[in-house]
C-alpha positions, 0 to 999 in steps of 0.5 A: 501465275500458276496454271488453273488446276484441271477439273473433271466434269461431274460426269467424268467424276461419276465415271471415275468413282464407278470405275474404281468400284467395279475395277478396283484401284489397279485398273481404275487408275490407268492413264487415259481411262476417262479420256477414252470415254469409259473404254479400257484395253486389257493386256491382249488388246481386248477393248472393253466398254463401261456399261453403267447400272440401270433398268431396262425392258427385257423381253417382247410381246409375242405375236406382233409384227416383229416376230417375237416368240413366246419364250421372250414373254412377258416383257418386264423391267429388269434392273442391272444393279452392278455395272460391268465392262463389256467387250466391244467386240466378239472374241477374235481368233488372234485374241484366242491364240494370245491366250491359248497358244499359236494355231489353237484357235477353233473355227472354220472361217479363218482370219485373225480379226474374225470372231472365234466360232465353232467353240463350245460353251465349255471352251468359252469358259476355259478361255475366260479361266485361262485369261483370268490366270494370265492377267492374275484376276478372277473377273473375266466371265461370260455375260448373263443373258440379262447383262447381254440384253441390256448391253445390246439394247443400249438404252433403245426401246426398238426391236433392233438397236438401230430402230424398228425396221430390219431393212435398215440393218446393212450399216450395223450388222452382218447377216444372210443378205450381206455376209457372203455366208461367212463370218466377217472381221469384227468392227466392220459395221457401226456399233450400237449406241453404247459403242458395242460392235456386232451385238446383232449378227456375225456370230451368235454369242454364248451367255452364262444362263441355262435356257428356260422357256418360261424363265421370264415369268419366274426370274427375279427383277434384279440381276437375274442369273437364269434357271438353276439348271437345264439341258441347253445354254442360251445364245444371243444376237443372231449370226451371218446366216440369219435374216436381218429380222432374226437379229432382234435384241430380244431374240433367244436361241439355245444349244446343248453346251457341247455344241460347236457351230460355225455361227457361234462364238462369244464375248466376255465381260469384266466385273466383280468376281462375286457374280462369277462365283454365283454363276459357276459355284463349282468352277463349271 
């Protein structure tokens, strides 16, 4: 008797179809993609997690016990209509040097598995562009603020992806009370429900949006890209020198794009090149 043909469950078939739509045939067909549960590793060892399209509540009501700020209001439903692959970790110094050259990694706290920090917004874009050239694609970029928030919340409705109590942060995040006041190697804590590490703490992460204090009142409800211009770029997630209460999924901060801080790094997403063109029409 011939062996019974292998049948993928419906969920796996749906994942395969979505991966093909997002990544295109060359990457969607790589062996092991489905077996790894929607994970993929690129040529320099960056692990990516599949984030499917969906709708979530972005923002928080200020003045409550969680410490939400006015620029997080109003909380509203936002739809991410295009799925994407999100880096499972913040970019590490080893990954930076594989693309930009040995000894080139910026940062005060040294270590191959520690996140890159002391990197400006423009330098983060330069890394993404260099990686795109290396892998002959145009699909690596910074996440939008909405994409980052969607991935950080990972389907949760609580102020932190682990729950409603900042006192429970220890297993999930590096912050002032447990970091030793320095960055720590990535994947040192538990991931969020979607398998993403250090979305809370370790380093703040650049996202692509210009900062606008009232943007949540003005922005579209589907795939918002942030204001058309501004003076500062948004950073998200909190860092090793923040208290656990400051690591909320909705907490927003902003910096002048040329800023280099020991507490600021980034992670990339991999997706359709169409959004990249809308974000950086002049290559900026």
